[in-house]
PDB file with one MODEL, atoms N, CA, C and O in Angstrom:
MODEL        1
ATOM      1  N   MET A   1     115.590 120.572 113.576  1.00  0.00           N
ATOM      2  CA  MET A   1     115.930 119.311 113.650  1.00  0.00           C
ATOM      3  C   MET A   1     115.715 117.912 113.720  1.00  0.00           C
ATOM      4  O   MET A   1     116.666 117.753 114.485  1.00  0.00           O
ATOM      5  N   ASP A   2     115.414 117.121 113.620  1.00  0.00           N
ATOM      6  CA  ASP A   2     114.656 115.815 113.070  1.00  0.00           C
ATOM      7  C   ASP A   2     115.404 114.510 114.471  1.00  0.00           C
ATOM      8  O   ASP A   2     116.553 114.285 114.850  1.00  0.00           O
ATOM      9  N   GLU A   3     113.939 113.896 114.888  1.00  0.00           N
ATOM     10  CA  GLU A   3     115.221 112.841 116.299  1.00  0.00           C
ATOM     11  C   GLU A   3     116.155 111.572 115.440  1.00  0.00           C
ATOM     12  O   GLU A   3     115.983 110.521 116.057  1.00  0.00           O
ATOM     13  N   ASP A   4     117.033 111.369 114.279  1.00  0.00           N
ATOM     14  CA  ASP A   4     117.803 111.639 113.927  1.00  0.00           C
ATOM     15  C   ASP A   4     119.116 112.307 114.594  1.00  0.00           C
ATOM     16  O   ASP A   4     119.666 111.934 115.630  1.00  0.00           O
ATOM     17  N   ASP A   5     119.552 113.567 113.611  1.00  0.00           N
ATOM     18  CA  ASP A   5     120.217 114.144 114.087  1.00  0.00           C
ATOM     19  C   ASP A   5     120.574 114.235 115.784  1.00  0.00           C
ATOM     20  O   ASP A   5     121.610 114.128 116.440  1.00  0.00           O
ATOM     21  N   VAL A   6     119.419 114.442 116.045  1.00  0.00           N
ATOM     22  CA  VAL A   6     119.066 114.702 118.111  1.00  0.00           C
ATOM     23  C   VAL A   6     119.954 113.509 118.478  1.00  0.00           C
ATOM     24  O   VAL A   6     121.102 113.678 118.890  1.00  0.00           O
ATOM     25  N   LEU A   7     119.443 112.390 118.333  1.00  0.00           N
ATOM     26  CA  LEU A   7     120.567 111.121 117.992  1.00  0.00           C
ATOM     27  C   LEU A   7     121.806 111.110 118.018  1.00  0.00           C
ATOM     28  O   LEU A   7     122.379 110.541 118.947  1.00  0.00           O
ATOM     29  N   LYS A   8     122.472 111.700 117.061  1.00  0.00           N
ATOM     30  CA  LYS A   8     123.468 111.530 116.464  1.00  0.00           C
ATOM     31  C   LYS A   8     124.445 112.412 117.508  1.00  0.00           C
ATOM     32  O   LYS A   8     125.513 112.024 117.980  1.00  0.00           O
ATOM     33  N   LEU A   9     123.722 113.835 117.762  1.00  0.00           N
ATOM     34  CA  LEU A   9     124.786 114.873 118.350  1.00  0.00           C
ATOM     35  C   LEU A   9     124.628 114.570 120.389  1.00  0.00           C
ATOM     36  O   LEU A   9     125.405 115.054 121.213  1.00  0.00           O
ATOM     37  N   ASP A  10     123.666 113.853 120.646  1.00  0.00           N
ATOM     38  CA  ASP A  10     123.494 113.602 121.376  1.00  0.00           C
ATOM     39  C   ASP A  10     124.952 112.295 122.152  1.00  0.00           C
ATOM     40  O   ASP A  10     125.748 112.292 123.091  1.00  0.00           O
ATOM     41  N   TYR A  11     124.619 111.542 121.213  1.00  0.00           N
ATOM     42  CA  TYR A  11     125.658 110.235 120.484  1.00  0.00           C
ATOM     43  C   TYR A  11     127.698 111.391 120.421  1.00  0.00           C
ATOM     44  O   TYR A  11     128.582 111.166 121.248  1.00  0.00           O
ATOM     45  N   VAL A  12     127.757 111.818 119.955  1.00  0.00           N
ATOM     46  CA  VAL A  12     129.052 113.095 119.837  1.00  0.00           C
ATOM     47  C   VAL A  12     129.460 113.906 120.956  1.00  0.00           C
ATOM     48  O   VAL A  12     130.583 114.311 121.256  1.00  0.00           O
ATOM     49  N   GLN A  13     128.192 114.092 121.596  1.00  0.00           N
ATOM     50  CA  GLN A  13     128.478 114.371 122.706  1.00  0.00           C
ATOM     51  C   GLN A  13     129.024 113.170 123.967  1.00  0.00           C
ATOM     52  O   GLN A  13     130.190 112.921 124.274  1.00  0.00           O
ATOM     53  N   THR A  14     127.772 112.570 124.531  1.00  0.00           N
ATOM     54  CA  THR A  14     128.827 111.390 124.729  1.00  0.00           C
ATOM     55  C   THR A  14     129.730 111.116 124.462  1.00  0.00           C
ATOM     56  O   THR A  14     130.559 111.648 125.200  1.00  0.00           O
ATOM     57  N   ALA A  15     130.319 110.274 123.457  1.00  0.00           N
ATOM     58  CA  ALA A  15     131.403 110.187 123.388  1.00  0.00           C
ATOM     59  C   ALA A  15     132.471 111.044 123.366  1.00  0.00           C
ATOM     60  O   ALA A  15     133.590 110.535 123.305  1.00  0.00           O
ATOM     61  N   THR A  16     132.327 112.690 123.416  1.00  0.00           N
ATOM     62  CA  THR A  16     133.490 113.312 123.664  1.00  0.00           C
ATOM     63  C   THR A  16     133.283 112.862 125.318  1.00  0.00           C
ATOM     64  O   THR A  16     134.190 112.136 125.725  1.00  0.00           O
ATOM     65  N   TYR A  17     132.063 113.242 126.464  1.00  0.00           N
ATOM     66  CA  TYR A  17     132.751 113.659 127.149  1.00  0.00           C
ATOM     67  C   TYR A  17     133.476 112.556 127.802  1.00  0.00           C
ATOM     68  O   TYR A  17     134.363 112.661 128.649  1.00  0.00           O
ATOM     69  N   PHE A  18     132.828 111.160 127.141  1.00  0.00           N
ATOM     70  CA  PHE A  18     133.421 110.055 127.919  1.00  0.00           C
ATOM     71  C   PHE A  18     134.862 109.488 127.361  1.00  0.00           C
ATOM     72  O   PHE A  18     135.353 108.429 127.751  1.00  0.00           O
ATOM     73  N   LYS A  19     135.520 110.442 126.294  1.00  0.00           N
ATOM     74  CA  LYS A  19     136.692 110.452 126.050  1.00  0.00           C
ATOM     75  C   LYS A  19     137.327 111.160 127.298  1.00  0.00           C
ATOM     76  O   LYS A  19     138.278 110.676 127.913  1.00  0.00           O
ATOM     77  N   GLU A  20     136.490 112.802 127.742  1.00  0.00           N
ATOM     78  CA  GLU A  20     137.663 113.711 128.597  1.00  0.00           C
ATOM     79  C   GLU A  20     137.471 112.937 129.940  1.00  0.00           C
ATOM     80  O   GLU A  20     137.474 113.898 130.709  1.00  0.00           O
ATOM     81  N   LEU A  21     137.310 111.858 130.718  1.00  0.00           N
ATOM     82  CA  LEU A  21     136.263 111.633 131.531  1.00  0.00           C
ATOM     83  C   LEU A  21     137.746 110.217 131.430  1.00  0.00           C
ATOM     84  O   LEU A  21     138.081 109.552 132.410  1.00  0.00           O
ATOM     85  N   HIS A  22     138.314 110.092 130.175  1.00  0.00           N
ATOM     86  CA  HIS A  22     139.546 108.495 129.754  1.00  0.00           C
ATOM     87  C   HIS A  22     140.637 109.487 129.981  1.00  0.00           C
ATOM     88  O   HIS A  22     141.704 108.928 130.237  1.00  0.00           O
ATOM     89  N   GLU A  23     140.684 110.584 129.969  1.00  0.00           N
ATOM     90  CA  GLU A  23     142.548 111.889 129.715  1.00  0.00           C
ATOM     91  C   GLU A  23     143.117 112.506 130.550  1.00  0.00           C
ATOM     92  O   GLU A  23     144.270 112.900 130.721  1.00  0.00           O
ATOM     93  N   THR A  24     141.440 112.603 131.494  1.00  0.00           N
ATOM     94  CA  THR A  24     141.842 112.696 133.009  1.00  0.00           C
ATOM     95  C   THR A  24     142.198 111.274 133.498  1.00  0.00           C
ATOM     96  O   THR A  24     143.314 110.756 133.444  1.00  0.00           O
ATOM     97  N   ARG A  25     141.192 110.793 133.927  1.00  0.00           N
ATOM     98  CA  ARG A  25     141.901 109.749 134.435  1.00  0.00           C
ATOM     99  C   ARG A  25     143.917 109.579 134.733  1.00  0.00           C
ATOM    100  O   ARG A  25     144.861 109.574 135.522  1.00  0.00           O
ATOM    101  N   PHE A  26     143.150 109.405 132.570  1.00  0.00           N
ATOM    102  CA  PHE A  26     145.671 108.798 133.051  1.00  0.00           C
ATOM    103  C   PHE A  26     146.140 109.911 132.842  1.00  0.00           C
ATOM    104  O   PHE A  26     147.207 109.618 132.303  1.00  0.00           O
ATOM    105  N   ARG A  27     146.089 111.219 132.897  1.00  0.00           N
ATOM    106  CA  ARG A  27     146.762 112.332 133.194  1.00  0.00           C
ATOM    107  C   ARG A  27     146.975 112.526 135.550  1.00  0.00           C
ATOM    108  O   ARG A  27     147.876 112.759 136.355  1.00  0.00           O
ATOM    109  N   LEU A  28     146.069 112.344 135.563  1.00  0.00           N
ATOM    110  CA  LEU A  28     145.796 111.784 137.382  1.00  0.00           C
ATOM    111  C   LEU A  28     147.074 110.806 137.223  1.00  0.00           C
ATOM    112  O   LEU A  28     148.245 110.957 137.571  1.00  0.00           O
ATOM    113  N   LEU A  29     146.523 109.928 136.678  1.00  0.00           N
ATOM    114  CA  LEU A  29     147.738 108.425 136.882  1.00  0.00           C
ATOM    115  C   LEU A  29     148.110 108.924 136.761  1.00  0.00           C
ATOM    116  O   LEU A  29     147.639 109.901 137.344  1.00  0.00           O
ATOM    117  N   ALA A  30     149.490 109.305 135.922  1.00  0.00           N
ATOM    118  CA  ALA A  30     150.606 109.942 135.369  1.00  0.00           C
ATOM    119  C   ALA A  30     151.513 110.891 136.133  1.00  0.00           C
ATOM    120  O   ALA A  30     152.742 110.879 136.196  1.00  0.00           O
ATOM    121  N   LEU A  31     150.382 111.961 136.871  1.00  0.00           N
ATOM    122  CA  LEU A  31     150.674 112.579 137.940  1.00  0.00           C
ATOM    123  C   LEU A  31     151.125 112.645 139.248  1.00  0.00           C
ATOM    124  O   LEU A  31     151.649 113.574 139.863  1.00  0.00           O
ATOM    125  N   LEU A  32     150.786 111.298 139.641  1.00  0.00           N
ATOM    126  CA  LEU A  32     151.043 111.025 141.043  1.00  0.00           C
ATOM    127  C   LEU A  32     151.961 110.074 141.086  1.00  0.00           C
ATOM    128  O   LEU A  32     151.549 109.101 141.717  1.00  0.00           O
ATOM    129  N   PRO A  33     152.763 109.983 140.781  1.00  0.00           N
ATOM    130  CA  PRO A  33     154.598 109.331 140.509  1.00  0.00           C
ATOM    131  C   PRO A  33     154.722 110.713 140.642  1.00  0.00           C
ATOM    132  O   PRO A  33     154.552 110.932 141.841  1.00  0.00           O
ATOM    133  N   VAL A  34     154.922 111.746 140.071  1.00  0.00           N
ATOM    134  CA  VAL A  34     155.440 112.957 139.604  1.00  0.00           C
ATOM    135  C   VAL A  34     155.746 113.965 140.511  1.00  0.00           C
ATOM    136  O   VAL A  34     156.544 114.900 140.450  1.00  0.00           O
ATOM    137  N   ILE A  35     154.807 113.526 141.534  1.00  0.00           N
ATOM    138  CA  ILE A  35     153.775 114.416 142.689  1.00  0.00           C
ATOM    139  C   ILE A  35     154.766 113.369 144.747  1.00  0.00           C
ATOM    140  O   ILE A  35     155.345 113.756 145.762  1.00  0.00           O
ATOM    141  N   ALA A  36     154.340 112.144 144.176  1.00  0.00           N
ATOM    142  CA  ALA A  36     154.652 111.712 145.613  1.00  0.00           C
ATOM    143  C   ALA A  36     156.372 111.791 145.623  1.00  0.00           C
ATOM    144  O   ALA A  36     156.886 112.210 146.660  1.00  0.00           O
ATOM    145  N   GLY A  37     157.277 111.391 144.468  1.00  0.00           N
ATOM    146  CA  GLY A  37     158.735 111.765 143.915  1.00  0.00           C
ATOM    147  C   GLY A  37     159.052 113.197 144.062  1.00  0.00           C
ATOM    148  O   GLY A  37     159.995 113.383 144.831  1.00  0.00           O
ATOM    149  N   ALA A  38     158.531 114.282 143.542  1.00  0.00           N
ATOM    150  CA  ALA A  38     158.998 115.947 144.178  1.00  0.00           C
ATOM    151  C   ALA A  38     158.522 115.804 146.156  1.00  0.00           C
ATOM    152  O   ALA A  38     159.406 116.084 146.966  1.00  0.00           O
ATOM    153  N   ALA A  39     156.979 115.320 146.718  1.00  0.00           N
ATOM    154  CA  ALA A  39     157.270 115.030 147.991  1.00  0.00           C
ATOM    155  C   ALA A  39     158.064 114.848 148.369  1.00  0.00           C
ATOM    156  O   ALA A  39     158.563 115.727 149.072  1.00  0.00           O
ATOM    157  N   ILE A  40     158.727 113.655 148.198  1.00  0.00           N
ATOM    158  CA  ILE A  40     160.244 113.301 148.737  1.00  0.00           C
ATOM    159  C   ILE A  40     161.887 113.932 148.925  1.00  0.00           C
ATOM    160  O   ILE A  40     163.053 114.097 149.282  1.00  0.00           O
ATOM    161  N   ALA A  41     160.597 114.070 148.280  1.00  0.00           N
ATOM    162  CA  ALA A  41     162.581 115.210 147.918  1.00  0.00           C
ATOM    163  C   ALA A  41     162.878 116.606 148.417  1.00  0.00           C
ATOM    164  O   ALA A  41     163.964 117.087 148.738  1.00  0.00           O
ATOM    165  N   LEU A  42     161.555 117.204 148.411  1.00  0.00           N
ATOM    166  CA  LEU A  42     161.643 118.659 148.881  1.00  0.00           C
ATOM    167  C   LEU A  42     161.056 118.629 150.773  1.00  0.00           C
ATOM    168  O   LEU A  42     160.916 119.305 151.792  1.00  0.00           O
ATOM    169  N   VAL A  43     160.926 117.498 150.259  1.00  0.00           N
ATOM    170  CA  VAL A  43     160.592 117.379 152.120  1.00  0.00           C
ATOM    171  C   VAL A  43     161.850 117.434 153.226  1.00  0.00           C
ATOM    172  O   VAL A  43     162.945 116.945 152.945  1.00  0.00           O
ATOM    173  N   PRO A  44     161.566 118.113 154.577  1.00  0.00           N
ATOM    174  CA  PRO A  44     163.732 118.186 154.443  1.00  0.00           C
ATOM    175  C   PRO A  44     163.719 117.265 155.399  1.00  0.00           C
ATOM    176  O   PRO A  44     162.628 117.137 155.955  1.00  0.00           O
ATOM    177  N   ALA A  45     164.842 116.378 155.880  1.00  0.00           N
ATOM    178  CA  ALA A  45     165.213 115.260 156.159  1.00  0.00           C
ATOM    179  C   ALA A  45     164.984 115.044 157.654  1.00  0.00           C
ATOM    180  O   ALA A  45     164.875 113.899 158.091  1.00  0.00           O
ATOM    181  N   HIS A  46     164.870 116.664 158.859  1.00  0.00           N
ATOM    182  CA  HIS A  46     164.136 116.026 159.460  1.00  0.00           C
ATOM    183  C   HIS A  46     162.699 116.525 160.043  1.00  0.00           C
ATOM    184  O   HIS A  46     162.490 117.554 160.685  1.00  0.00           O
ATOM    185  N   VAL A  47     161.985 115.761 159.745  1.00  0.00           N
ATOM    186  CA  VAL A  47     160.788 116.504 160.696  1.00  0.00           C
ATOM    187  C   VAL A  47     160.278 115.839 161.422  1.00  0.00           C
ATOM    188  O   VAL A  47     160.223 114.627 161.214  1.00  0.00           O
ATOM    189  N   SER A  48     159.712 116.432 162.561  1.00  0.00           N
ATOM    190  CA  SER A  48     158.751 116.039 164.243  1.00  0.00           C
ATOM    191  C   SER A  48     157.517 115.674 162.953  1.00  0.00           C
ATOM    192  O   SER A  48     157.068 115.897 161.828  1.00  0.00           O
ATOM    193  N   GLY A  49     157.434 114.617 164.768  1.00  0.00           N
ATOM    194  CA  GLY A  49     156.126 113.580 164.548  1.00  0.00           C
ATOM    195  C   GLY A  49     154.984 114.375 163.147  1.00  0.00           C
ATOM    196  O   GLY A  49     154.542 114.228 162.007  1.00  0.00           O
ATOM    197  N   ASP A  50     155.016 115.417 164.588  1.00  0.00           N
ATOM    198  CA  ASP A  50     153.686 116.783 163.862  1.00  0.00           C
ATOM    199  C   ASP A  50     153.935 116.335 162.642  1.00  0.00           C
ATOM    200  O   ASP A  50     153.463 115.252 162.296  1.00  0.00           O
ATOM    201  N   GLN A  51     154.390 116.774 162.143  1.00  0.00           N
ATOM    202  CA  GLN A  51     154.636 116.942 159.951  1.00  0.00           C
ATOM    203  C   GLN A  51     154.718 115.574 159.711  1.00  0.00           C
ATOM    204  O   GLN A  51     153.875 115.268 158.868  1.00  0.00           O
ATOM    205  N   GLN A  52     155.307 114.713 160.053  1.00  0.00           N
ATOM    206  CA  GLN A  52     154.778 113.566 159.250  1.00  0.00           C
ATOM    207  C   GLN A  52     153.176 112.781 159.283  1.00  0.00           C
ATOM    208  O   GLN A  52     152.628 112.109 158.409  1.00  0.00           O
ATOM    209  N   VAL A  53     152.869 113.036 160.178  1.00  0.00           N
ATOM    210  CA  VAL A  53     151.384 112.990 160.792  1.00  0.00           C
ATOM    211  C   VAL A  53     150.616 113.880 159.544  1.00  0.00           C
ATOM    212  O   VAL A  53     149.720 113.479 158.801  1.00  0.00           O
ATOM    213  N   ALA A  54     151.334 115.347 159.571  1.00  0.00           N
ATOM    214  CA  ALA A  54     150.101 115.931 158.824  1.00  0.00           C
ATOM    215  C   ALA A  54     150.812 115.458 156.921  1.00  0.00           C
ATOM    216  O   ALA A  54     150.131 116.057 156.089  1.00  0.00           O
ATOM    217  N   LEU A  55     151.618 114.830 156.444  1.00  0.00           N
ATOM    218  CA  LEU A  55     152.279 114.803 155.597  1.00  0.00           C
ATOM    219  C   LEU A  55     151.042 113.530 155.094  1.00  0.00           C
ATOM    220  O   LEU A  55     150.205 113.352 154.209  1.00  0.00           O
ATOM    221  N   GLY A  56     151.569 112.868 156.269  1.00  0.00           N
ATOM    222  CA  GLY A  56     150.072 111.344 156.094  1.00  0.00           C
ATOM    223  C   GLY A  56     149.402 111.569 155.746  1.00  0.00           C
ATOM    224  O   GLY A  56     149.060 111.753 154.578  1.00  0.00           O
ATOM    225  N   ALA A  57     148.876 111.650 156.816  1.00  0.00           N
ATOM    226  CA  ALA A  57     147.312 112.839 156.211  1.00  0.00           C
ATOM    227  C   ALA A  57     146.696 112.922 154.556  1.00  0.00           C
ATOM    228  O   ALA A  57     145.926 112.523 153.683  1.00  0.00           O
ATOM    229  N   LEU A  58     147.843 113.864 155.032  1.00  0.00           N
ATOM    230  CA  LEU A  58     147.705 115.266 152.989  1.00  0.00           C
ATOM    231  C   LEU A  58     147.647 114.191 151.861  1.00  0.00           C
ATOM    232  O   LEU A  58     146.870 114.354 150.921  1.00  0.00           O
ATOM    233  N   GLY A  59     148.332 113.262 151.924  1.00  0.00           N
ATOM    234  CA  GLY A  59     148.630 111.251 152.077  1.00  0.00           C
ATOM    235  C   GLY A  59     147.251 111.415 151.359  1.00  0.00           C
ATOM    236  O   GLY A  59     146.533 111.738 150.413  1.00  0.00           O
ATOM    237  N   SER A  60     147.486 110.928 152.586  1.00  0.00           N
ATOM    238  CA  SER A  60     145.712 109.600 152.807  1.00  0.00           C
ATOM    239  C   SER A  60     144.701 110.620 151.806  1.00  0.00           C
ATOM    240  O   SER A  60     144.175 110.298 150.741  1.00  0.00           O
ATOM    241  N   LEU A  61     144.630 111.756 152.416  1.00  0.00           N
ATOM    242  CA  LEU A  61     143.356 112.493 151.797  1.00  0.00           C
ATOM    243  C   LEU A  61     143.558 112.173 150.508  1.00  0.00           C
ATOM    244  O   LEU A  61     142.781 111.362 150.004  1.00  0.00           O
ATOM    245  N   VAL A  62     144.400 112.613 149.878  1.00  0.00           N
ATOM    246  CA  VAL A  62     144.831 112.624 148.201  1.00  0.00           C
ATOM    247  C   VAL A  62     144.270 111.294 147.390  1.00  0.00           C
ATOM    248  O   VAL A  62     143.342 111.015 146.631  1.00  0.00           O
ATOM    249  N   THR A  63     145.373 110.659 148.000  1.00  0.00           N
ATOM    250  CA  THR A  63     144.566 109.391 148.447  1.00  0.00           C
ATOM    251  C   THR A  63     143.552 108.716 147.982  1.00  0.00           C
ATOM    252  O   THR A  63     143.638 107.910 147.057  1.00  0.00           O
ATOM    253  N   ILE A  64     142.667 108.960 148.508  1.00  0.00           N
ATOM    254  CA  ILE A  64     141.004 108.436 149.056  1.00  0.00           C
ATOM    255  C   ILE A  64     140.559 109.229 148.048  1.00  0.00           C
ATOM    256  O   ILE A  64     140.107 108.582 147.103  1.00  0.00           O
ATOM    257  N   GLY A  65     140.519 110.997 147.865  1.00  0.00           N
ATOM    258  CA  GLY A  65     139.892 111.569 146.787  1.00  0.00           C
ATOM    259  C   GLY A  65     140.117 110.643 144.638  1.00  0.00           C
ATOM    260  O   GLY A  65     139.413 110.562 143.631  1.00  0.00           O
ATOM    261  N   LEU A  66     141.778 110.117 145.153  1.00  0.00           N
ATOM    262  CA  LEU A  66     141.608 110.239 144.015  1.00  0.00           C
ATOM    263  C   LEU A  66     140.865 108.824 143.584  1.00  0.00           C
ATOM    264  O   LEU A  66     140.173 108.829 142.566  1.00  0.00           O
ATOM    265  N   LEU A  67     140.993 107.751 144.273  1.00  0.00           N
ATOM    266  CA  LEU A  67     139.798 106.505 144.597  1.00  0.00           C
ATOM    267  C   LEU A  67     138.753 106.865 144.250  1.00  0.00           C
ATOM    268  O   LEU A  67     138.222 106.372 143.255  1.00  0.00           O
ATOM    269  N   ILE A  68     138.140 107.884 145.024  1.00  0.00           N
ATOM    270  CA  ILE A  68     136.449 108.167 145.014  1.00  0.00           C
ATOM    271  C   ILE A  68     136.184 108.321 143.618  1.00  0.00           C
ATOM    272  O   ILE A  68     135.263 107.648 143.154  1.00  0.00           O
ATOM    273  N   TYR A  69     137.321 109.678 142.277  1.00  0.00           N
ATOM    274  CA  TYR A  69     136.871 110.146 141.717  1.00  0.00           C
ATOM    275  C   TYR A  69     137.074 109.268 140.310  1.00  0.00           C
ATOM    276  O   TYR A  69     136.509 109.622 139.275  1.00  0.00           O
ATOM    277  N   ASP A  70     138.213 107.704 140.390  1.00  0.00           N
ATOM    278  CA  ASP A  70     138.425 106.183 139.512  1.00  0.00           C
ATOM    279  C   ASP A  70     136.302 105.859 140.196  1.00  0.00           C
ATOM    280  O   ASP A  70     135.433 105.757 139.331  1.00  0.00           O
ATOM    281  N   GLN A  71     136.106 105.808 140.980  1.00  0.00           N
ATOM    282  CA  GLN A  71     135.131 104.936 141.049  1.00  0.00           C
ATOM    283  C   GLN A  71     134.061 105.644 140.564  1.00  0.00           C
ATOM    284  O   GLN A  71     133.324 105.313 139.635  1.00  0.00           O
ATOM    285  N   ARG A  72     133.996 106.929 141.439  1.00  0.00           N
ATOM    286  CA  ARG A  72     132.694 106.940 139.614  1.00  0.00           C
ATOM    287  C   ARG A  72     132.617 107.539 139.024  1.00  0.00           C
ATOM    288  O   ARG A  72     131.675 108.313 138.859  1.00  0.00           O
ATOM    289  N   ASN A  73     134.151 107.392 138.093  1.00  0.00           N
ATOM    290  CA  ASN A  73     134.204 107.698 136.451  1.00  0.00           C
ATOM    291  C   ASN A  73     134.211 106.401 136.548  1.00  0.00           C
ATOM    292  O   ASN A  73     133.550 106.360 135.511  1.00  0.00           O
ATOM    293  N   THR A  74     134.380 104.896 136.915  1.00  0.00           N
ATOM    294  CA  THR A  74     133.399 103.439 136.516  1.00  0.00           C
ATOM    295  C   THR A  74     132.685 103.311 136.834  1.00  0.00           C
ATOM    296  O   THR A  74     132.722 102.094 136.652  1.00  0.00           O
ATOM    297  N   GLN A  75     131.028 103.578 137.647  1.00  0.00           N
ATOM    298  CA  GLN A  75     129.949 103.379 137.502  1.00  0.00           C
ATOM    299  C   GLN A  75     129.492 104.520 136.886  1.00  0.00           C
ATOM    300  O   GLN A  75     128.300 104.729 137.112  1.00  0.00           O
ATOM    301  N   ILE A  76     130.095 105.414 136.110  1.00  0.00           N
ATOM    302  CA  ILE A  76     129.559 106.472 134.266  1.00  0.00           C
ATOM    303  C   ILE A  76     130.117 105.648 133.416  1.00  0.00           C
ATOM    304  O   ILE A  76     129.811 106.113 132.318  1.00  0.00           O
ATOM    305  N   TYR A  77     130.889 104.501 133.216  1.00  0.00           N
ATOM    306  CA  TYR A  77     130.943 103.967 132.148  1.00  0.00           C
ATOM    307  C   TYR A  77     130.596 102.638 132.289  1.00  0.00           C
ATOM    308  O   TYR A  77     130.916 101.776 131.470  1.00  0.00           O
ATOM    309  N   GLU A  78     130.026 102.455 133.178  1.00  0.00           N
ATOM    310  CA  GLU A  78     129.593 101.078 133.560  1.00  0.00           C
ATOM    311  C   GLU A  78     128.315 101.219 133.440  1.00  0.00           C
ATOM    312  O   GLU A  78     127.667 100.185 133.279  1.00  0.00           O
ATOM    313  N   SER A  79     127.322 103.016 133.501  1.00  0.00           N
ATOM    314  CA  SER A  79     126.210 102.794 134.509  1.00  0.00           C
ATOM    315  C   SER A  79     124.721 102.851 132.778  1.00  0.00           C
ATOM    316  O   SER A  79     124.524 103.676 131.886  1.00  0.00           O
ATOM    317  N   PRO A  80     123.907 101.153 133.233  1.00  0.00           N
ATOM    318  CA  PRO A  80     122.703 100.892 131.621  1.00  0.00           C
ATOM    319  C   PRO A  80     122.055 102.567 131.153  1.00  0.00           C
ATOM    320  O   PRO A  80     121.630 103.059 130.107  1.00  0.00           O
ATOM    321  N   ASP A  81     122.239 102.998 132.394  1.00  0.00           N
ATOM    322  CA  ASP A  81     121.227 104.367 131.561  1.00  0.00           C
ATOM    323  C   ASP A  81     122.228 105.004 130.321  1.00  0.00           C
ATOM    324  O   ASP A  81     121.724 105.808 129.537  1.00  0.00           O
ATOM    325  N   GLN A  82     123.503 104.655 130.195  1.00  0.00           N
ATOM    326  CA  GLN A  82     123.893 106.151 128.965  1.00  0.00           C
ATOM    327  C   GLN A  82     124.103 104.847 127.244  1.00  0.00           C
ATOM    328  O   GLN A  82     124.653 104.982 126.151  1.00  0.00           O
ATOM    329  N   ALA A  83     123.190 103.545 128.019  1.00  0.00           N
ATOM    330  CA  ALA A  83     123.710 102.530 126.450  1.00  0.00           C
ATOM    331  C   ALA A  83     121.870 103.646 126.332  1.00  0.00           C
ATOM    332  O   ALA A  83     121.925 104.333 125.312  1.00  0.00           O
ATOM    333  N   ARG A  84     120.991 103.789 126.830  1.00  0.00           N
ATOM    334  CA  ARG A  84     119.878 104.461 126.521  1.00  0.00           C
ATOM    335  C   ARG A  84     119.251 105.516 125.677  1.00  0.00           C
ATOM    336  O   ARG A  84     119.943 106.511 125.891  1.00  0.00           O
ATOM    337  N   PRO A  85     118.305 105.836 124.826  1.00  0.00           N
ATOM    338  CA  PRO A  85     118.083 107.081 123.970  1.00  0.00           C
ATOM    339  C   PRO A  85     117.274 107.199 124.956  1.00  0.00           C
ATOM    340  O   PRO A  85     116.739 106.569 125.868  1.00  0.00           O
ATOM    341  N   LEU A  86     117.423 108.981 124.118  1.00  0.00           N
ATOM    342  CA  LEU A  86     116.668 109.891 124.995  1.00  0.00           C
ATOM    343  C   LEU A  86     115.859 109.807 124.720  1.00  0.00           C
ATOM    344  O   LEU A  86     115.770 109.721 123.495  1.00  0.00           O
ATOM    345  N   ALA A  87     114.267 109.738 125.669  1.00  0.00           N
ATOM    346  CA  ALA A  87     112.516 109.645 124.613  1.00  0.00           C
ATOM    347  C   ALA A  87     112.503 111.377 124.166  1.00  0.00           C
ATOM    348  O   ALA A  87     111.584 111.832 123.484  1.00  0.00           O
TER     349      ALA A  87
ENDMDL
END
């Protein structure tokens, strides 16, 4: 395999990786309202204060996790190292 073939293979694999990240990002964003709606529908009308705090904490953790995931994807997209070919 010569250097051009290696660079082409690297380009194809990198493009595939970015496409998968992009699709995963939007699947999560599309799934979030569905999960929130299901949670509202499934939570009983009368919940105790402790349960409300637990549900709020769980929602906050999920939101923070999605935020971290999104910020990491943004860092990968904007990374200057991605444009540099392998030596």
